[in-house]
C-alpha positions as CSV (number, residue, x, y, z in Angstrom):
1,Q,-12.2,20.7,28.2
2,V,-10.3,18.7,25.4
3,Q,-10.6,20.2,22.0
4,L,-9.0,19.6,18.7
5,V,-10.2,22.1,16.0
6,E,-9.3,21.4,12.4
7,S,-9.2,24.1,9.8
8,G,-8.0,24.8,6.3
9,G,-10.2,22.5,4.3
10,G,-12.0,23.6,1.1
11,L,-12.4,23.2,-2.5
12,V,-9.2,22.9,-4.7
13,Q,-8.5,22.1,-8.2
14,P,-6.3,19.0,-9.0
15,G,-2.8,19.7,-8.7
16,G,-3.4,22.3,-6.1
17,S,-2.3,22.7,-2.5
18,L,-4.0,23.1,0.9
19,R,-2.6,23.4,4.4
20,L,-4.7,21.9,7.2
21,S,-4.2,23.0,10.9
22,C,-5.3,21.2,14.0
23,A,-5.4,23.4,17.1
24,A,-5.4,21.6,20.4
25,S,-6.6,22.7,24.0
26,G,-7.3,21.1,27.2
27,F,-4.6,18.7,27.4
28,T,-0.8,18.6,27.2
29,F,-0.2,18.6,23.5
30,S,3.5,18.0,23.6
31,N,3.0,14.6,25.4
32,F,0.7,13.3,22.5
33,A,1.6,11.8,19.2
34,M,-0.5,13.3,16.5
35,S,-2.2,11.7,13.4
36,W,-4.2,12.9,10.4
37,Y,-7.0,10.5,9.2
38,R,-9.3,10.8,6.3
39,Q,-12.7,9.3,5.4
40,A,-14.1,9.5,2.0
41,P,-17.9,8.7,1.2
42,G,-18.7,5.0,1.6
43,K,-15.1,4.2,2.7
44,E,-13.5,3.4,6.0
45,R,-11.5,6.0,7.9
46,E,-7.8,5.6,7.1
47,V,-4.7,7.0,8.7
48,V,-2.8,9.5,6.4
49,A,0.2,10.6,8.3
50,T,1.4,10.3,12.0
51,I,4.2,12.3,14.0
52,N,5.7,11.6,17.2
53,V,5.9,13.8,20.2
54,Y,9.2,15.4,19.2
55,G,8.3,15.8,15.6
56,S,11.3,13.7,14.6
57,I,9.5,10.7,13.4
58,T,6.7,10.8,10.7
59,N,5.0,7.9,8.7
60,Y,2.7,8.4,5.7
61,L,0.1,6.5,3.8
62,D,1.8,5.1,0.6
63,S,-0.5,7.1,-1.7
64,V,0.4,10.5,-0.1
65,K,4.1,9.9,0.3
66,G,6.1,12.6,-1.4
67,R,3.0,14.8,-1.6
68,F,1.9,15.4,1.9
69,T,3.9,16.7,5.0
70,I,2.9,16.5,8.7
71,S,4.4,18.8,11.2
72,R,3.7,20.2,14.7
73,D,4.5,23.2,16.8
74,N,4.3,22.3,20.3
75,A,4.6,25.8,21.4
76,K,1.5,26.7,19.5
77,Q,-0.2,23.3,20.4
78,T,-0.9,22.8,16.7
79,T,-0.2,20.1,14.1
80,Y,-0.4,20.7,10.3
81,L,-0.8,18.7,7.3
82,Q,0.7,20.3,4.2
83,M,-1.0,18.8,1.1
84,N,0.5,19.4,-2.4
85,S,-0.4,17.9,-5.8
86,L,-3.9,17.1,-4.7
87,E,-5.8,14.5,-6.7
88,P,-9.6,13.8,-6.8
89,E,-8.9,10.6,-4.8
90,D,-7.8,12.8,-1.7
91,T,-11.3,14.0,-1.6
92,A,-12.6,13.2,2.1
93,V,-13.2,14.6,5.5
94,Y,-9.9,15.1,7.2
95,Y,-9.6,14.4,11.1
96,C,-6.8,15.0,13.5
97,K,-6.2,12.7,16.5
98,A,-4.2,13.0,19.5
99,V,-2.9,9.6,21.1
100,R,-1.0,8.8,24.3
101,N,-1.3,5.3,25.6
102,W,-5.0,4.6,26.3
103,E,-5.9,8.2,25.8
104,N,-7.1,9.4,22.4
105,Y,-9.0,12.5,21.3
106,W,-10.6,13.4,17.9
107,G,-11.2,16.6,16.0
108,Q,-14.7,17.3,14.3
109,G,-13.1,17.1,10.9
110,T,-12.7,19.4,7.9
111,Q,-13.7,18.8,4.3
112,V,-11.2,18.7,1.6
113,T,-12.8,18.4,-2.0
114,V,-10.5,18.1,-5.0
115,S,-12.3,18.7,-8.1
116,S,-12.1,20.9,-11.5
């Protein structure tokens, strides 16, 4: 069955770094664009970063540009989100999403907490 499993979240101090991973199975990963979303308490879910099927085109939420990097390894069926210079405002549950035309799949989310 289709699975997207996020990992790598945790508690980090402001200015620190985390690398999130999203491992996919049950579908042809290389045919799907991938995205990372986040949802903070009391706020709507927002898209943080997207990457096309080849890994050649990326887009970012303005507030994370220059700090976050999305990447993918089609051979490993995994997408990553490298997060540097983390700020308390980055605290949220982070989700990965796979999209191809009308098909989309979500992971279960991983908590990222930025606090001193």
